[in-house]
N, C-alpha and C positions, 0 to 999 in steps of 0.2 A: 148384521154385519154385511157390508158390501162384498160382493163376490170377488172383486179385484183385490181387496185387502186379504180375503180368505186365501186366494191363489198365491199371493205374495208370501203370506205366512207359511202356508204348506210347502211352497217351493224352497224357502230358506230353511225351514226345519229339515227338509230332506237334502240339504246342501246342493241344490240345483241352481244353475244359472238360468236366465231367461232363454238363452240359446239351447240349453239341454232340454228344457221343458218343451220348447218349440219343436225340436227335432222329435221328441217322443209323441207329440200330438200331430206331427206332419203339417206344421204351419209355420209362418214367419215369426221371428223374434219380436218384430214390431207389433204383432197381434197381442203377444203376451204383455208387452209394455202398455199398449192401449187399454187392455183389461185392468191391469194393475193400477193405472193412473185414472181409471174411470171414464175415459173418452169413448170407449165402445164396450159391448157386452159379448161374451162368447155364445156361439150357437148352442142349441140343445145337445147336438152330437158331442161338442167339445166339453160341455158341462158333464155329460155322462163319462166321457173319457177321463176327465180330470178327477171325477169321483172314484173311478176305478183305479187310476194311477196312484192316488193318495190314500186309497182304501178308506174312504169316508162315505157316508150315505148322502144321497142327493138332497135329502131334507136338511142335513147338517150343512151342506155346502151352499145352498141357496136361500135358506131361511133368513129372513130379515132384509133381503135385497128386493125392495119393492119394484125397482126398475126392471130387474131381471124377471121377476114373477110376471109383471105385465107383459114383457116381451115374449116369454114362453107361452103365455095364455093365448097370444095372437095365432100361434100355430106355426108350423114350418113354412118357409118361403121356398119357392121353386127356384133351383139354381139355373144359371144361364144355359148350361149344357143340356139339362133336362128340358128346358123350355125350347131350345133349338131343335132337339130331336123330336119332340112331340109336334111342334109346328111344321117341321120339315116333312115328317111322315104324313101328317094330315094334308099338307099342300100337294105332296106327291100323289096321294090317292085321289084327291079331288081333281087335280090336273090330268091324271091318267084317265079317269072316268070321263071328264069333259072332252079331252082330245080324241078319245076312241069312239064315244057315242055321239057327240055333237059335231065335231070336226072331221070325224072318220079318217083320222091320221093312222097310218099303219105303224107297226112296231119298228120296222126297218127305217122308215122315214123319220119317226121320232128319235130313234137312236142317232141317226145322222145329224139331226138338227141339235141334239144335246151334247155331242161330243166336245165341241169347242167351249160351250159354257161350263161343262164339267171340268175341263183342264183349267179354265180361267178361275173358277170358283175355288178349285183345289189350291192353286198357287196363291190366290188371295187369302185363303184361310191360313195357309202356311206363313204368309208374310205378316198377317195380323197377330200371330201368337207372340206373346212376350217371352222370348226364349231364355232371357236371364232368369226368370222365375220358374222355368219348366221343371227343374229338379225338385222343387218343393211340392209339386202337385202330382207327379207321376209315381205310380207304384212300380214295383219290380216287374209286374206283368204288362204294364202299359206299352213299353217299347216293343217287346216281341208281338204283342197283339196288333199294335199299329203297323209294324212291318208286314205282318201277314195280311192285314186288311188292305193296305196300300198296294201290296203286290197283287192280290186277287182282283182288286178293283181296276187296276191299271193294265193288267195283261190283255184283256179284250180290246181296250182302247188303243194300246200300242200296236197289237196285232192288226187291227183295222187300219190304223194309220200307215204302217209299213206296207200292208197289202195294197191299200189304195195308192200309195206313192209308187210301188213297183208296177201296178197295173197301168197307171198313168204313164209311167216311163216306158213300159213295153209297147204301149199302143201308139207311140210316136212314129 
């Protein structure tokens, strides 16, 4: 039996709407609809969550769905956030080594050159986020952690900006 049919049957047996199931899985209602009508397949993490939610074995849930079995055999895909973090850290390390060993750029000089790109990329990142979907992807810890991270990251930059402005103003 197709997993979409399984999900729909289990959902209706448990008197759940697509919206309720979506909330419990922390995904959109449209994802549930796509699974149930067969246009997409749930990720392995969602299959496990559905199995636990409806208290059925994974075997019972996915047995007979050839498409899902083939998809799960491919293995997990790296999500965009993990990819960005890995590539970002790798590039930062490589560029740090290159700039300090080959170009002999000092830390202060590098920091001065990177201040503007840091501000621009931060605001570009903030601008590119689809804010209408943000509540569906953040946990209760995301907002406080984001506030702490932004504050800690921005304090030295703001301090340097204000200090540089005041130094320039006082040397007139």
